[in-house]
C-alpha positions in Angstrom: 10.8 -202.6 -141.7 10.8 -203.9 -138.0 14.4 -203.5 -136.3 16.0 -204.0 -132.7 15.1 -201.4 -130.2 18.8 -199.6 -130.1 17.2 -196.3 -128.8 18.9 -196.8 -125.3 22.9 -198.1 -126.8 25.3 -195.3 -127.9 25.5 -196.0 -132.0 29.2 -195.4 -133.2 27.5 -192.7 -135.9 24.9 -190.4 -135.6 23.0 -188.9 -138.8 21.9 -185.3 -138.5 19.4 -184.3 -141.3 18.2 -180.8 -141.1 14.4 -180.0 -142.9 11.7 -177.6 -143.4 9.1 -178.9 -145.3 10.3 -182.3 -146.9 7.6 -184.6 -146.9 7.9 -185.7 -149.6 12.0 -186.6 -149.8 11.9 -188.1 -146.3 11.0 -191.7 -147.2 13.2 -192.3 -150.0 16.0 -190.6 -147.9 15.6 -193.0 -144.7 15.7 -196.0 -147.5 19.1 -194.4 -149.2 20.8 -194.1 -145.4 19.6 -198.0 -144.5 20.9 -198.8 -147.9 24.3 -197.3 -147.4 25.3 -198.2 -143.9 23.7 -200.9 -142.8 25.8 -203.4 -145.0 28.6 -201.4 -143.3 27.9 -202.9 -139.9 28.5 -199.7 -138.6 25.4 -198.5 -135.6 23.8 -195.8 -136.2 21.2 -193.6 -135.8 19.4 -190.9 -137.9 18.8 -187.7 -135.9 16.3 -185.4 -138.1 15.8 -181.7 -136.6 12.1 -180.2 -138.6 12.9 -176.5 -138.1 9.2 -176.1 -137.8 7.4 -177.7 -141.0 4.2 -177.2 -141.9 3.9 -179.8 -144.5 3.3 -182.9 -141.9 7.0 -183.8 -142.0 7.1 -184.6 -138.6 4.1 -187.0 -138.7 6.2 -189.0 -141.4 9.2 -189.0 -139.2 6.8 -190.6 -136.4 5.7 -192.8 -138.5 9.1 -194.3 -139.7 10.3 -194.3 -136.4 7.5 -196.5 -135.3 9.0 -199.5 -137.4 13.2 -198.1 -136.8 14.2 -196.6 -133.0 17.4 -195.9 -134.4 15.2 -192.4 -135.7 15.2 -189.7 -133.2 13.4 -186.8 -133.6 13.2 -182.9 -132.5 10.2 -180.4 -133.6 11.1 -176.7 -133.7 7.7 -174.8 -132.9 8.3 -172.3 -135.4 11.6 -172.2 -138.3 15.1 -170.9 -136.8 17.1 -171.9 -139.4 19.4 -174.4 -140.1 22.5 -173.4 -137.4 20.1 -173.1 -134.8 18.8 -177.2 -135.7 22.6 -178.1 -136.0 23.3 -176.5 -132.6 20.3 -178.4 -130.9 21.4 -181.6 -132.9 24.7 -181.4 -131.8 24.0 -181.4 -128.2 21.5 -184.7 -128.4 23.9 -186.7 -131.1 25.1 -190.0 -129.1 27.3 -191.1 -132.1 31.3 -190.9 -132.1 31.5 -189.5 -135.2 28.7 -187.0 -136.5 27.7 -187.1 -140.3 25.2 -183.8 -141.7 23.3 -183.9 -144.7 20.4 -181.7 -146.3 17.1 -183.8 -146.8 16.4 -182.7 -150.0 18.5 -185.9 -151.6 20.7 -183.7 -153.5 23.5 -185.4 -150.5 24.4 -188.9 -151.4 24.4 -191.0 -148.2 26.4 -193.5 -150.2 29.5 -191.4 -149.8 29.1 -191.7 -146.1 31.4 -194.8 -145.4 34.3 -193.1 -147.2 34.3 -189.9 -145.4 34.5 -191.9 -142.5 37.5 -194.1 -143.3 39.0 -189.9 -144.2 38.5 -189.7 -140.7 40.5 -192.6 -139.7 42.9 -191.0 -141.3 44.0 -188.6 -138.9 40.9 -186.1 -140.0 38.8 -184.2 -137.4 36.4 -182.7 -140.0 35.6 -183.7 -143.6 33.9 -181.1 -145.7 32.2 -182.8 -149.1 33.1 -180.5 -152.1 30.0 -180.8 -154.6 32.3 -181.0 -158.3 29.9 -181.4 -160.0 26.9 -179.3 -158.8 23.5 -180.0 -160.2 22.2 -176.4 -159.3 21.6 -173.3 -161.9 23.8 -171.0 -162.4 22.4 -168.6 -160.5 23.8 -170.5 -157.5 27.0 -171.6 -158.1 28.6 -168.2 -159.6 27.5 -166.7 -156.3 28.5 -169.5 -154.4 32.1 -169.8 -156.3 32.4 -165.6 -154.8 32.0 -167.2 -151.4 34.0 -170.3 -150.9 37.2 -167.8 -152.9 36.4 -165.2 -150.4 35.8 -167.4 -147.7 39.2 -169.4 -148.2 41.2 -165.8 -148.9 39.8 -164.7 -145.2 40.3 -167.7 -143.0 43.4 -169.5 -145.1 41.6 -172.6 -145.3 41.5 -173.4 -148.8 38.3 -175.1 -149.4 36.5 -175.4 -153.2 33.1 -176.1 -150.7 32.3 -174.8 -148.0 28.6 -174.5 -147.6 28.5 -178.7 -148.8 25.7 -179.7 -146.5 27.2 -183.3 -146.0 30.1 -183.2 -143.6 31.7 -185.9 -141.5 32.6 -184.8 -137.7 34.4 -186.6 -135.0 32.0 -185.7 -131.9 35.0 -183.8 -129.9 34.5 -181.4 -133.0 31.0 -180.6 -132.6 31.2 -180.4 -129.0 33.7 -177.6 -129.4 32.7 -175.1 -132.0 30.1 -172.7 -131.4 27.1 -172.9 -133.7 24.3 -169.7 -133.7 23.1 -167.4 -135.7 23.8 -168.4 -139.6 27.4 -169.6 -138.9 26.9 -173.0 -140.0 28.8 -171.9 -143.3 31.6 -171.3 -141.8 31.6 -174.7 -139.6 34.8 -175.8 -141.3 36.5 -172.3 -140.6 35.7 -172.4 -136.9 36.8 -176.2 -136.9 40.1 -174.9 -138.3 41.0 -171.8 -136.3 40.1 -174.0 -132.8 43.3 -175.9 -134.2 41.3 -179.0 -135.8 42.4 -181.1 -139.1 40.5 -180.6 -141.8 40.1 -182.0 -145.3 37.6 -182.4 -148.1 36.1 -184.8 -150.3 34.5 -184.8 -153.6 31.0 -186.0 -153.2 28.3 -187.0 -156.3 25.2 -184.3 -155.9 21.8 -184.7 -157.0 19.5 -182.6 -158.8 16.7 -181.4 -156.3 13.7 -183.6 -156.8 10.8 -182.2 -155.0 10.2 -179.0 -154.2 11.8 -175.8 -154.3 15.0 -174.6 -152.3 14.4 -172.7 -149.0 17.8 -170.4 -149.6 17.5 -167.3 -151.4 20.1 -165.2 -152.7 19.8 -162.9 -149.7 21.8 -165.6 -147.8 25.2 -164.5 -149.6 25.4 -160.5 -148.6 24.6 -162.3 -144.8 27.2 -164.3 -145.9 29.7 -161.3 -145.9 28.6 -159.9 -142.5 29.0 -163.7 -140.8 32.0 -164.3 -142.0 32.9 -161.0 -140.4 31.7 -162.6 -137.0 33.4 -165.5 -137.4 36.7 -163.8 -137.7 36.1 -161.6 -134.8 34.3 -164.7 -132.6 37.5 -166.9 -133.4 39.9 -164.0 -132.7 38.9 -161.5 -130.3 36.1 -163.2 -128.5 38.3 -163.4 -125.5 40.4 -160.4 -125.8 38.4 -157.5 -127.6 40.7 -155.0 -125.7 43.2 -155.8 -128.5 41.1 -154.8 -131.5 39.2 -152.2 -130.5 42.3 -150.9 -128.4 44.6 -151.1 -131.5 42.5 -149.0 -133.1 42.2 -146.8 -130.3 45.1 -146.2 -130.0 46.3 -145.7 -133.7 43.5 -142.6 -134.1 45.0 -141.3 -130.7 48.2 -141.6 -131.4 48.0 -139.9 -135.1 45.9 -137.1 -133.3 48.0 -136.9 -130.6 50.7 -135.9 -133.6 48.8 -133.3 -135.3 48.2 -132.0 -131.6 51.9 -131.5 -131.0 52.5 -129.8 -134.1 49.8 -127.6 -134.3 51.6 -126.6 -130.4 54.8 -126.3 -132.0 53.5 -123.9 -134.7 51.5 -121.8 -131.7 54.8 -121.8 -129.6 56.5 -119.9 -132.5 53.7 -117.7 -132.6 51.7 -118.9 -135.8 47.9 -119.1 -135.2 46.3 -122.3 -135.5 43.0 -121.2 -134.8 41.3 -121.2 -138.3 43.3 -124.5 -139.0 41.1 -127.9 -140.1 43.8 -129.9 -138.9 43.4 -128.9 -135.4 39.3 -129.9 -135.4 40.7 -133.2 -137.3 43.6 -134.0 -134.2 41.0 -133.3 -131.5 38.4 -135.8 -133.5 41.5 -138.2 -133.6 42.2 -138.1 -130.2 38.5 -138.7 -128.9 37.1 -141.5 -131.6 40.7 -143.0 -130.5 39.4 -142.5 -126.7 36.1 -143.9 -127.6 37.2 -146.8 -129.3 39.4 -148.2 -126.1 36.6 -147.3 -123.6 34.2 -149.7 -126.2 37.2 -152.0 -126.1 37.3 -152.4 -121.7 33.4 -152.2 -121.9 33.6 -155.5 -124.2 36.1 -157.0 -122.0 34.2 -156.8 -119.0 31.2 -158.2 -120.9 33.3 -160.9 -122.6 34.4 -161.9 -118.8 31.0 -162.2 -117.3 28.9 -163.0 -119.9 27.7 -166.3 -121.4 25.8 -166.7 -124.6 22.8 -169.0 -124.4 20.2 -169.9 -126.8 16.8 -171.3 -126.1 14.5 -172.8 -128.9 10.9 -173.8 -128.5 10.2 -177.0 -129.1 7.1 -178.9 -129.6 8.1 -182.5 -129.4 10.7 -185.2 -129.3 10.9 -188.6 -130.7 13.8 -190.5 -128.1 
């Protein structure tokens, strides 16, 4: 299919597709995107982020681009993970609306127009909800637990935080940080940043080619990532508030015990062999250490700026 060269125009919509070894899926996915979006009249680009594939995926993208300049691509030299792919993509997108979807044909591009309509109702992020998920129970049950815990901790009640199909206003992807494995928590980060977040039930298809790239380990990692999100969103600019609070509490309890022991000593009661003496000293030292950590973190947060570089092998612009 030959189309006019829109490669230097600013599109209304950017479709971001991270991928890892999905050569079989890509031509069919591309056709599905065209079928879903071309009738709408929305101008769009498709940005593929090849996260270190070794199955010829990037060559397939290169051939597709020869016939359609709306396709852009970035190829990493090695596998960095989905968060890295999204971070690089969010810096490169040109559209005012950004839609992310997985490359395995389980997300349905036909859902995109309705999600864009929901953004126009005043929302900043629309997250897909795989209401009838086409995955084995070994994935669905841990996912339910993950979504419940995340909702309780974050205060944002969504059924499916980790759905790859999401629609964002551009200012959202320019504001929220994406690194580590925080792609799972983009709705939480957006919600805590003051953006309006909602969800929409979307169709989910069984995997057609290949196997899932995600193992059970991602759920254990997710717990630590949730703690990271909570700290980053609430205490990055004021770490002393976190460490100092626990430090003052620890020091205060220890000091209270020390005052009690001092009163006993002044009244002629021996305290040298009492375990409470050791506990009071330990708590006061711990309090001083925690407060010191908070002060050091304050200095680091004040002076440091987080930057991450990913080795890029090729770009198709």
